[in-house]
C-alpha positions as CSV (number, residue, x, y, z in Angstrom):
1,M,0.0,0.0,0.0
2,S,1.1,3.5,-0.6
3,D,1.1,6.3,1.9
4,T,0.3,8.9,-0.8
5,P,-3.1,10.4,-0.5
6,S,-5.6,9.5,-3.1
7,H,-6.9,12.1,-5.5
8,V,-10.5,11.2,-5.0
9,P,-12.6,14.3,-4.4
10,V,-13.9,14.7,-0.9
11,K,-17.5,15.6,-0.5
12,Y,-17.4,18.8,1.6
13,I,-20.7,19.6,3.3
14,M,-19.6,22.7,5.3
15,P,-19.7,26.2,3.9
16,K,-16.4,27.6,2.6
17,W,-16.2,30.2,5.4
18,I,-15.8,27.5,8.0
19,R,-12.0,26.9,7.8
20,G,-11.7,24.2,10.5
21,P,-14.9,22.1,10.5
22,Q,-13.9,19.8,13.3
23,D,-13.1,22.6,15.7
24,F,-16.3,24.5,14.6
25,V,-18.6,21.5,15.1
26,G,-16.9,20.5,18.4
27,G,-17.2,24.1,19.7
28,L,-20.9,24.2,18.8
29,A,-21.4,20.9,20.7
30,M,-19.7,22.3,23.8
31,V,-21.9,25.4,23.6
32,A,-25.0,23.2,23.3
33,I,-23.9,21.2,26.4
34,A,-23.2,24.4,28.3
35,V,-26.6,25.9,27.4
36,F,-28.3,22.7,28.5
37,A,-26.4,22.7,31.8
38,L,-27.3,26.3,32.4
39,W,-31.0,25.5,31.7
40,A,-30.9,22.4,33.9
41,S,-29.3,24.2,36.8
42,S,-31.5,27.3,36.6
43,D,-33.9,26.2,39.4
44,L,-31.0,25.5,41.8
45,Q,-30.0,28.0,44.5
46,G,-27.0,30.1,43.5
47,M,-24.3,31.9,45.5
48,R,-25.5,34.4,48.2
49,G,-22.7,36.3,49.8
50,F,-20.0,33.9,50.7
51,S,-22.2,30.8,51.0
52,F,-22.4,28.5,48.0
53,G,-25.7,27.1,46.8
54,A,-26.4,23.8,45.0
55,G,-26.3,25.5,41.6
56,T,-23.1,27.5,42.1
57,A,-20.6,24.8,40.8
58,P,-22.8,23.6,37.9
59,R,-23.3,27.1,36.6
60,M,-19.7,28.0,37.1
61,F,-18.5,25.0,35.1
62,A,-21.3,25.6,32.5
63,Y,-20.1,29.2,32.0
64,L,-16.5,28.0,31.7
65,L,-17.6,25.4,29.1
66,L,-19.6,28.0,27.3
67,G,-16.6,30.3,27.0
68,L,-14.3,27.5,25.8
69,G,-16.9,26.3,23.3
70,I,-17.2,29.8,21.9
71,A,-13.4,30.1,21.7
72,I,-13.1,26.8,19.9
73,T,-15.9,27.7,17.5
74,I,-14.1,31.0,16.6
75,V,-10.9,29.0,16.0
76,G,-12.8,26.8,13.6
77,L,-13.9,30.0,11.7
78,V,-10.5,31.7,11.5
79,K,-7.9,29.0,11.4
80,D,-7.5,26.1,8.9
81,G,-8.1,22.8,10.6
82,E,-9.1,19.2,10.3
83,H,-12.1,18.1,8.3
84,I,-14.7,16.2,10.3
85,T,-13.4,12.7,10.7
86,T,-15.3,9.4,11.3
87,Y,-16.0,8.5,14.9
88,A,-14.8,5.3,16.5
89,W,-17.9,3.9,18.3
90,R,-16.3,0.8,19.7
91,G,-14.6,2.3,22.8
92,P,-17.5,4.4,24.0
93,L,-20.0,1.6,23.3
94,F,-18.3,-1.0,25.4
95,V,-17.5,1.5,28.2
96,S,-21.1,2.5,28.3
97,A,-22.1,-1.2,28.3
98,A,-19.7,-1.9,31.2
99,I,-21.2,0.9,33.3
100,L,-24.7,-0.3,32.5
101,S,-23.7,-3.9,33.4
102,F,-22.2,-2.8,36.7
103,A,-25.4,-0.8,37.6
104,L,-27.6,-3.8,36.8
105,T,-25.5,-6.5,38.5
106,I,-24.1,-4.8,41.6
107,R,-27.2,-5.7,43.8
108,P,-28.0,-9.2,42.7
109,M,-24.5,-10.4,42.0
110,G,-22.3,-8.5,44.4
111,L,-19.2,-6.3,44.1
112,I,-16.7,-9.1,43.1
113,F,-18.7,-10.4,40.1
114,S,-20.0,-7.0,38.9
115,A,-16.6,-5.3,39.1
116,F,-14.7,-8.0,37.3
117,T,-17.4,-8.4,34.6
118,S,-17.7,-4.7,33.9
119,F,-13.8,-4.5,33.7
120,L,-13.8,-7.3,31.1
121,I,-16.7,-5.7,29.1
122,S,-14.9,-2.3,29.0
123,A,-11.7,-4.1,27.9
124,M,-13.5,-5.2,24.7
125,G,-13.5,-1.5,23.7
126,S,-10.0,-1.8,22.3
127,P,-9.0,-4.1,19.5
128,E,-5.5,-4.3,21.0
129,T,-6.7,-6.1,24.2
130,Q,-4.5,-8.9,25.3
131,W,-6.7,-11.1,27.4
132,K,-4.1,-12.8,29.6
133,Q,-2.9,-9.4,30.9
134,T,-6.5,-8.1,31.0
135,I,-7.6,-10.9,33.3
136,I,-4.7,-10.5,35.6
137,V,-5.3,-6.7,35.9
138,G,-9.0,-7.4,36.3
139,V,-8.4,-9.8,39.2
140,C,-6.0,-7.3,40.9
141,L,-8.5,-4.4,40.5
142,T,-11.4,-6.5,41.8
143,A,-9.4,-7.5,44.8
144,F,-8.4,-3.9,45.4
145,C,-12.0,-2.7,45.2
146,S,-13.1,-5.6,47.4
147,L,-10.8,-4.3,50.1
148,L,-11.2,-0.6,49.5
149,F,-14.9,0.0,49.5
150,P,-16.2,-2.2,52.4
151,Y,-13.1,-2.1,54.7
152,A,-11.1,1.1,54.0
153,L,-14.1,3.3,53.2
154,G,-16.7,1.4,55.3
155,L,-19.3,1.2,52.5
156,P,-22.0,-1.5,53.1
157,L,-21.5,-3.3,49.8
158,Q,-22.6,-6.9,49.2
159,M,-19.5,-8.8,48.1
160,L,-21.0,-12.1,46.8
161,P,-24.1,-13.0,44.8
162,K,-27.4,-13.3,46.8
163,F,-27.7,-17.0,46.0
164,M,-24.4,-17.6,47.8
165,I,-25.4,-15.8,51.0
166,R,-27.8,-17.4,53.4
């Protein structure tokens, strides 16, 4: 295979005045998330004097995200940048599946099973996963979590599946 780029014309859907489409669209996405966060935290109490309310931190971070999103959008308008690239769905899909699996299995199956299983599911998010090392790390992390949460932090977590406990 050759490393030279092909001369196949690329279908460009963005207007010509957008010089960095990936920055522009990414900045707009950040602005949209910030506007949603501001709307969602609008009914929370804010800062009064020196006392913080429940809505202070979410609004503060939303304004910071809004400012960064506007800055990145402007960079996409004035500076040449990357075209919009394809998105790799495998990693986020398996990490989301691992979180969902943990949430669904923690109560009936206990911490040991759910932590190990969710670690293995998230490991499938990379095509470079080496299963021997993954299982070793999964066992070590599960053992660490089994000691940390109930003993060091004192959280009342069920360790084993319900059918194994009398």
